[in-house]
LOGU-982639 format. One line per field, with one value per residue (C-alpha): residue number from 0; residue in one letter; x, y, z negated. Coordinates in nm, 4 decimals, decimal comma, always signed. Example, Ala and Ser with C-alpha at 12.3 -4.5 7.8 and 13.67 -1.06 7.14 Angstrom:
BEGIN
k: [0 1]
r: [A S]
c1: [+1,2300 +1,3670]
c2: [-0,4500 -0,1060]
c3: [-0,7800 -0,7140]
***
This chain:
BEGIN
k: [0 1 2 3 4 5 6 7 8 9 10 11 12 13 14 15 16 17 18 19 20 21 22 23 24 25 26 27 28 29 30 31 32 33 34 35 36 37 38 39 40 41 42 43 44 45 46 47 48 49 50 51 52 53 54 55 56 57 58 59 60 61 62 63 64 65 66 67 68 69 70 71 72 73 74 75 76 77 78 79 80 81 82 83 84 85 86 87 88 89 90 91 92 93 94 95 96 97 98 99 100 101 102 103 104 105 106 107 108 109 110 111 112 113 114 115 116 117 118 119 120 121 122 123 124 125 126 127 128 129 130 131 132 133 134 135 136 137 138 139 140 141 142 143 144 145 146 147 148 149 150 151 152 153 154 155 156 157 158 159 160 161 162 163 164 165 166 167 168 169 170 171 172 173 174 175 176 177 178 179 180 181 182 183 184 185 186 187 188 189 190 191 192 193 194 195 196 197 198 199 200 201 202 203 204 205 206 207 208 209 210 211 212 213 214 215 216 217 218 219 220 221 222 223 224 225 226 227 228 229 230 231 232 233 234 235 236 237 238 239 240 241 242 243 244 245 246 247 248 249 250 251 252 253 254 255 256 257 258 259 260 261 262 263 264 265 266 267 268 269 270 271 272 273 274 275 276 277 278 279 280 281 282 283 284 285 286]
r: [M T E R A M T Q P D A A V V P D E A F S P A E L Q A A G K G E W V Q E V L A L A R R W Y I Q L I R D P L N L A F S V I Q P A I W L I F F G T G I A K A I D K Q V I G T D N Y L G F V L P G I I A F T V V T N S V T G A M P L L W D K E G G Y L D K L L S M P I A R S S V I V S R F V F Q L G L V T A Q V V L L L L V A L A M G I S V A S G I P G V A A I L T A D A L L I M A L T A A S S A L V Y R A P T H G T F F A V T G F L M L P L L F L S N A F V P V D A M P G W M E A V A R A N P L T Y A I E A M R F L V L D G W V K G L L P A F A T L T A F A A A L L A L G T Y E F R R H T G E R V N]
c1: [-1,6344 -1,7170 -1,7006 -1,9294 -2,1805 -2,1832 -2,2344 -2,5030 -2,8000 -2,9303 -2,6005 -2,5803 -2,3266 -2,4525 -2,3983 -2,2613 -2,6094 -2,7376 -2,5130 -2,5919 -2,3522 -2,2438 -2,1456 -1,9624 -1,7756 -1,6861 -1,5518 -1,3396 -1,2010 -1,1268 -0,9301 -0,7384 -0,6382 -0,5155 -0,3121 -0,1479 -0,0805 +0,0816 +0,2965 +0,4074 +0,4918 +0,7262 +0,9144 +0,9283 +1,0595 +1,3331 +1,4226 +1,4487 +1,6672 +1,9365 +1,9518 +2,2428 +2,0933 +1,7644 +1,9632 +2,1541 +1,8314 +1,6512 +1,9246 +2,0839 +1,8474 +1,9345 +2,3131 +2,2550 +2,0680 +2,3544 +2,6110 +2,4405 +2,3536 +2,7083 +2,9270 +2,7510 +2,5236 +2,8004 +2,9003 +2,5463 +2,4419 +2,1286 +2,0107 +1,9959 +1,7847 +1,5703 +1,5835 +1,8105 +1,7073 +1,9213 +1,8326 +1,4743 +1,5449 +1,7239 +1,5086 +1,2485 +1,5219 +1,6853 +1,3336 +1,2944 +1,6385 +1,5392 +1,2314 +1,4171 +1,6681 +1,4276 +1,2075 +1,4825 +1,6359 +1,3098 +1,2149 +1,5165 +1,3336 +1,0679 +1,3698 +1,4944 +1,1457 +1,1078 +1,4600 +1,4510 +1,1275 +0,9420 +0,7034 +0,5891 +0,5104 +0,3074 +0,1154 +0,0248 -0,1335 -0,5218 -0,4363 -0,4972 -0,2046 -0,2536 -0,1846 +0,1866 +0,2657 +0,0364 +0,2259 +0,5435 +0,4069 +0,2526 +0,5943 +0,7870 +0,5290 +0,5953 +0,9582 +0,9987 +0,7425 +0,9589 +1,2672 +1,0827 +0,9575 +1,2918 +1,4413 +1,1773 +1,2662 +1,6369 +1,5444 +1,3614 +1,6541 +1,8558 +1,6184 +1,4102 +1,0479 +0,7635 +0,5749 +0,2444 +0,2718 +0,1447 -0,1198 +0,1734 +0,3724 +0,0643 +0,0641 +0,4363 +0,3715 +0,0912 +0,3361 +0,5796 +0,3209 +0,2211 +0,6039 +0,6627 +0,3644 +0,4917 +0,8560 +0,7769 +0,5344 +0,7965 +1,0660 +0,8370 +0,7488 +1,1335 +1,1685 +0,9119 +1,0205 +1,3971 +1,5094 +1,7821 +1,9028 +2,1892 +1,9680 +1,7758 +2,0918 +2,2120 +1,9014 +1,8586 +2,2181 +2,1960 +1,8788 +1,8774 +2,1229 +2,0131 +1,6498 +1,7608 +1,9771 +1,7637 +1,5076 +1,4852 +1,6275 +1,9186 +1,8986 +1,5779 +1,4330 +1,4675 +1,8254 +1,8782 +1,9750 +1,6922 +1,7372 +1,7739 +1,4705 +1,2607 +1,3701 +1,3149 +0,9512 +0,8957 +1,0300 +0,7799 +1,0359 +1,0106 +0,6473 +0,6858 +0,9844 +0,8059 +0,4941 +0,7116 +0,9206 +0,6117 +0,4883 +0,8269 +0,9255 +0,6068 +0,3143 -0,0250 +0,0248 -0,1586 +0,1285 +0,0548 -0,2595 -0,1009 +0,2108 -0,0132 -0,2352 +0,0706 +0,2271 -0,1120 -0,1292 +0,2317 +0,1633 -0,1532 +0,0374 +0,3208 +0,0893 -0,1022 +0,2416 +0,3408 +0,0094 +0,0222 +0,3712 +0,2885 -0,0297 +0,1415 +0,4457 +0,2333 -0,0143 +0,2625 +0,3820 +0,0382 -0,0266]
c2: [+2,7012 +3,0085 +3,2474 +3,0265 +2,9983 +3,3840 +3,4531 +3,1979 +3,2413 +2,8862 +2,7178 +2,5677 +2,4031 +2,0489 +1,9431 +1,6067 +1,5185 +1,5116 +1,2121 +0,8635 +0,6905 +0,4557 +0,7285 +0,9206 +0,5830 +0,5239 +0,8894 +0,8175 +0,5040 +0,6564 +0,9546 +0,6861 +0,5023 +0,8216 +0,8982 +0,5437 +0,5790 +0,9199 +0,8279 +0,5003 +0,7368 +0,9293 +0,5930 +0,5245 +0,8581 +0,8121 +0,4714 +0,5896 +0,8664 +0,6359 +0,4128 +0,2192 +0,1103 +0,0279 -0,1907 -0,3908 -0,4301 -0,5975 -0,8241 -0,9269 -1,2395 -1,3571 -1,3326 -1,5296 -1,8057 -1,8251 -1,8263 -2,1157 -2,3044 -2,2968 -2,2900 -2,4901 -2,7566 -3,0090 -2,9940 -3,0813 -3,4290 -3,4870 -3,7648 -3,5010 -3,2564 -3,5345 -3,4179 -3,4239 -3,0670 -2,8621 -2,5460 -2,5969 -2,6723 -2,3551 -2,1235 -2,0758 -2,0027 -1,7423 -1,5753 -1,5708 -1,4245 -1,1501 -1,0774 -1,0662 -0,8197 -0,5982 -0,5913 -0,4950 -0,2294 -0,1378 -0,0132 +0,2173 +0,5150 +0,4889 +0,5145 +0,8241 +0,9842 +0,9331 +1,0694 +1,3495 +1,4907 +1,4250 +1,1713 +1,4652 +1,6643 +1,3738 +1,3386 +1,7075 +1,6678 +1,5729 +1,2109 +0,8662 +0,7493 +0,3979 +0,5210 +0,5947 +0,2371 +0,0782 +0,2841 +0,1304 -0,2159 -0,1365 -0,0131 -0,3076 -0,5454 -0,3883 -0,3972 -0,7522 -0,8752 -0,7282 -0,9007 -1,2448 -1,2277 -1,1600 -1,4432 -1,6876 -1,5927 -1,6616 -1,9772 -2,0769 -1,9880 -2,2139 -2,5214 -2,4773 -2,5415 -2,4635 -2,8024 -2,6225 -2,4217 -2,0536 -2,0849 -2,1999 -1,8964 -1,6829 -1,8956 -1,8305 -1,4420 -1,4829 -1,6403 -1,3674 -1,1134 -1,2650 -1,2763 -0,9318 -0,8141 -1,0056 -0,8857 -0,5404 -0,5171 -0,6547 -0,4259 -0,1353 -0,2287 -0,2234 +0,0995 +0,2749 +0,0781 +0,1251 +0,4616 +0,5146 +0,4056 +0,2357 -0,0054 -0,0722 -0,1778 -0,3805 -0,5876 -0,6463 -0,7198 -0,9704 -1,1387 -1,1201 -1,3925 -1,6309 -1,5829 -1,7123 -1,9833 -2,1146 -2,2017 -2,4581 -2,2115 -2,4117 -2,7391 -2,9544 -2,9421 -3,3077 -3,2926 -3,0374 -3,1089 -3,1275 -2,7741 -2,6282 -2,8075 -2,6646 -2,3071 -2,3665 -2,4812 -2,1488 -1,9443 -1,8037 -1,8264 -2,1904 -2,2138 -1,9567 -2,1613 -2,4919 -2,3677 -2,2432 -2,5518 -2,7578 -2,5525 -2,5632 -2,9247 -3,1266 -2,9104 -2,9043 -3,1318 -3,1760 -2,9960 -2,6610 -2,5888 -2,6150 -2,4154 -2,1397 -2,1489 -2,1270 -1,8438 -1,6412 -1,6749 -1,5467 -1,2724 -1,1644 -1,1710 -0,9606 -0,7270 -0,6705 -0,6107 -0,3633 -0,1881 -0,1679 -0,0192 +0,2430 +0,3607 +0,3796 +0,5725 +0,8118 +0,8554 +0,9750 +1,2182 +1,3594 +1,3988]
c3: [+0,0489 -0,1609 +0,1207 +0,3269 +0,0462 +0,0028 +0,3698 +0,4217 +0,1865 +0,2530 +0,1512 -0,1919 -0,4099 -0,4866 -0,8384 -0,9459 -1,0804 -0,7221 -0,6527 -0,7707 -1,0273 -0,7386 -0,5173 -0,7814 -0,8706 -0,5111 -0,4803 -0,7855 -0,6407 -0,3188 -0,5049 -0,7064 -0,3841 -0,2238 -0,5461 -0,5332 -0,1604 -0,2146 -0,4968 -0,3005 -0,0014 -0,2297 -0,3075 +0,0719 +0,1650 -0,1075 +0,0372 +0,4148 +0,3082 +0,2239 +0,5510 +0,4255 +0,1112 +0,3105 +0,5639 +0,2776 +0,0805 +0,3816 +0,5064 +0,1870 +0,1181 +0,4603 +0,3848 +0,0683 +0,2725 +0,5234 +0,2488 +0,0669 +0,3862 +0,5265 +0,2325 -0,0504 +0,1254 +0,1798 -0,1977 -0,3152 -0,4164 -0,2246 -0,4614 -0,7446 -0,5657 -0,4084 -0,0460 +0,2543 +0,3385 +0,1024 +0,2909 +0,2472 -0,1212 -0,1871 +0,0196 -0,2477 -0,5056 -0,2901 -0,2468 -0,6244 -0,6610 -0,4222 -0,6219 -0,9540 -0,8378 -0,6687 -0,9662 -1,1991 -0,9676 -0,8654 -1,2133 -1,2151 -1,0516 -1,3245 -1,5679 -1,4007 -1,3782 -1,7436 -1,8468 -1,5978 -1,6960 -1,3663 -1,5448 -1,7580 -1,4455 -1,3170 -1,6365 -1,6332 -1,2962 -1,2517 -1,1577 -1,3111 -1,5263 -1,3754 -1,0267 -1,1316 -1,2132 -0,9480 -0,6719 -0,7778 -0,7556 -0,4089 -0,2831 -0,4351 -0,2689 +0,0735 +0,0462 -0,0892 +0,1683 +0,4439 +0,2983 +0,2639 +0,6175 +0,7592 +0,5356 +0,6649 +1,0309 +0,9626 +0,7953 +1,1069 +1,3179 +1,1021 +1,1560 +0,8418 +0,8939 +0,6455 +0,5914 +0,5178 +0,8514 +0,8969 +0,5953 +0,3918 +0,4751 +0,3454 +0,0322 -0,0104 +0,0199 -0,2449 -0,4861 -0,4275 -0,4895 -0,8175 -0,9110 -0,8074 -1,0260 -1,3188 -1,3173 -1,2028 -1,5062 -1,7380 -1,6040 -1,6360 -1,9913 -2,0752 -1,9052 -2,1347 -2,4380 -2,4142 -2,5778 -2,3237 -1,9912 -2,1557 -2,3359 -2,0268 -1,8263 -2,1307 -2,1568 -1,7853 -1,7383 -2,0199 -1,9007 -1,5138 -1,4205 -1,6994 -1,5896 -1,2489 -1,3384 -1,6241 -1,3663 -1,0985 -0,8327 -0,7507 -0,9849 -1,0293 -1,3671 -1,4194 -1,3744 -1,6489 -2,0171 -2,2614 -2,4039 -2,0580 -1,9299 -2,2179 -2,1303 -1,7648 -1,8397 -2,0229 -1,7262 -1,4950 -1,1946 -1,2347 -1,1385 -0,8487 -0,7108 -0,7559 -0,5590 -0,2720 -0,2738 -0,2466 +0,0427 +0,2228 +0,1769 +0,1121 +0,2408 +0,0460 -0,2503 -0,5814 -0,7627 -0,6037 -0,7970 -1,1595 -1,0447 -0,9055 -1,2151 -1,4445 -1,2438 -1,2360 -1,6260 -1,6534 -1,4252 -1,6115 -1,9488 -1,8316 -1,6515 -1,9848 -2,1616 -1,8963 -1,9035 -2,2802 -2,2940 -2,0117 -2,1903 -2,5140 -2,3885 -2,1614 -2,4464 -2,6693 -2,3991 -2,3310 -2,7088]
***
């Protein structure tokens, strides 16, 4: 650019003031999107370099569905769950289980970046700090979406149909995206709050299974003891599973809107928490 300007007298460098604020803002957004995609590509490259991990990550939810469908379905009281279609009942719970495990394990690379010093290198670059955390969400969304789509195909092969049809599948993926955003933000907040990786693993190991089993993943809320029902009602997984279960078993019913509204509120609250912890932690490191 400099050589060309020196050899051509009529060439001139255009100052930023020559562009309108809207054009400058659009250019900034374009750079931010490039940063997010570049960082997400880094996560993708790390994943495909371990093909065995990739294969097990994608097929594990389908294995869970086959296990529950063939090994446990006959032992379930259909009057308790309120339907003869146990596979359709448990399918949303397995999807939620997939999201939970991926959100927790998906935060680990952020933990290694923090402890290994790579996060400091990223912060020293002229990039938006938000692109670091958003890139992880984008990567997690792509990975879990692939898992859920495969899981739905296996469910279809096992005779499970989605009562709400193709639009319902899109709604299920939307509920998954909200849940991924909520739990990825919460896990990221723990990554930046925890002083060491030992604390992170202790907390996640203590919370992960109770988070799943203190929801309606495998048991209806109405069949729970009073104290467990109260905990389940405060659990964001309950509303994600409830929305997906409506879509799989009942179709487009009135209960969908409250479930999605509550899930959206949970996701917004946890996203705010994750954003606060990330800004606090990175702000301390930059200072």
